[in-house]
C-alpha positions in Angstrom: 101.1 100.4 139.9 102.6 103.8 139.0 101.8 106.2 136.3 102.8 105.6 132.7 105.3 108.3 132.6 106.8 106.9 135.9 107.0 103.4 134.5 108.5 104.1 131.1 111.7 106.2 131.0 112.0 109.3 128.9 114.5 108.7 126.1 116.2 111.2 124.0 114.9 112.3 120.6 117.1 110.0 118.5 116.5 106.7 120.4 112.8 107.4 120.3 113.0 108.1 116.6 114.9 104.8 116.0 112.2 102.9 118.0 109.5 104.4 115.9 111.4 103.7 112.6 111.7 100.0 113.7 108.0 99.8 114.6 107.1 101.5 111.3 109.0 99.0 109.2 107.7 96.1 111.2 104.1 97.2 111.0 104.4 98.1 107.3 105.8 94.6 106.6 102.7 93.3 108.4 100.7 94.6 105.5 98.3 97.1 107.1 99.0 100.8 106.6 96.6 101.7 109.5 99.2 100.4 112.0 101.3 103.5 111.4 99.1 105.2 113.9 100.3 102.7 116.5 103.9 103.1 115.4 103.6 106.8 116.2 101.8 106.2 119.5 104.5 103.7 120.5 107.2 106.2 119.7 105.4 108.8 121.8 105.7 106.7 124.9 109.3 107.7 125.2 108.9 111.5 124.9 107.0 113.8 127.3 105.7 116.7 125.1 103.1 116.5 122.4 105.2 118.5 119.9 108.0 116.0 120.2 105.5 113.1 120.0 104.3 114.5 116.7 107.8 114.9 115.4 108.8 111.4 116.5 105.8 109.9 114.8 106.1 112.0 111.7 109.8 111.6 111.1 109.9 108.0 112.3 107.1 106.7 110.1 108.2 108.9 107.2 111.7 107.5 107.3 110.4 104.0 107.7 108.3 104.3 104.5 111.1 106.1 102.7 113.5 103.2 103.5 111.0 100.7 102.3 110.3 102.6 99.1 114.0 102.9 98.4 114.3 99.2 98.9 111.4 98.4 96.7 112.7 100.9 94.0 116.1 99.1 94.0 114.9 95.5 94.2 111.4 95.5 92.5 109.5 97.5 89.9 108.2 100.2 92.3 109.1 103.0 89.9 107.4 101.3 87.0 104.2 100.9 89.0 104.4 104.4 90.3 104.8 105.7 86.7 101.6 103.7 85.7 99.6 105.3 88.5 100.8 108.9 87.8 100.2 108.2 84.1 96.5 107.8 84.9 96.5 111.5 85.8 98.2 112.4 82.6 101.6 113.3 84.3 104.0 111.0 82.5 107.4 110.5 84.0 106.6 111.8 87.5 106.4 108.4 89.3 108.5 109.7 92.1 105.7 112.0 93.0 103.5 109.1 93.9 106.2 107.8 96.2 106.7 111.2 97.8 103.0 111.6 98.3 102.7 108.1 99.9 105.6 108.9 102.3 103.9 112.1 103.3 100.7 110.4 104.0 102.5 107.8 106.1 104.3 110.4 107.9 101.2 112.3 108.7 99.6 109.1 110.0 102.7 108.6 112.3 102.6 112.2 113.5 98.9 112.1 114.4 99.3 108.8 115.9 102.1 110.2 118.1 99.9 113.1 119.2 97.0 110.9 119.9 99.2 108.4 121.8 100.8 111.2 123.9 97.4 112.7 124.7 96.0 109.2 125.6 98.9 108.5 128.0 98.4 111.9 129.7 94.7 111.3 130.0 95.3 107.8 131.5 97.9 109.2 133.9 95.2 111.4 135.4 93.1 108.4 136.3 95.9 106.1 137.5 96.9 106.1 141.1 100.2 107.7 141.9 103.1 106.2 143.9 102.0 108.4 146.9 99.9 105.5 148.1 96.6 107.2 147.7 97.6 110.1 150.0 97.0 113.5 148.4 100.2 115.5 148.4 99.7 119.2 149.2 101.0 121.7 146.7 104.3 123.2 147.6 104.4 126.3 149.8 105.5 129.5 148.1 109.1 130.6 148.9 109.6 133.3 151.6 111.0 135.6 149.0 107.8 135.5 147.0 105.8 136.1 150.1 108.0 139.2 150.9 107.4 140.6 147.5 103.7 140.3 147.8 103.6 142.5 151.0 
């Protein structure tokens, strides 16, 4: 068995973002908002840097929630419900603020899930055996030019 990063290919930013959006929509339709952490972590499988993993999770889940809220605003009474909730705070007519805050919370969940997932994959890679067959590979020798400059 190889390492996680050797097994799963590194994709570009946009394909990883699309995968995260799809997972975000599917997990949101499952009805549990806490699954957004897993959507971000699954998107982080396809990138190799923690910064990209955060961005993939943040943008992917944020766009997924944004798409769902736009759909609900067009087909259901999402804005009316949002106006009721913001009205409880005494801010009448700012129902879109509830939706924006909800999308930001979901995006942060996805971003932190992406960071957690990428960190977990790197930690697990440290403990998994490499494809070298258990033989330690010595570090590469310094180039002759570097050795000449040190003298």
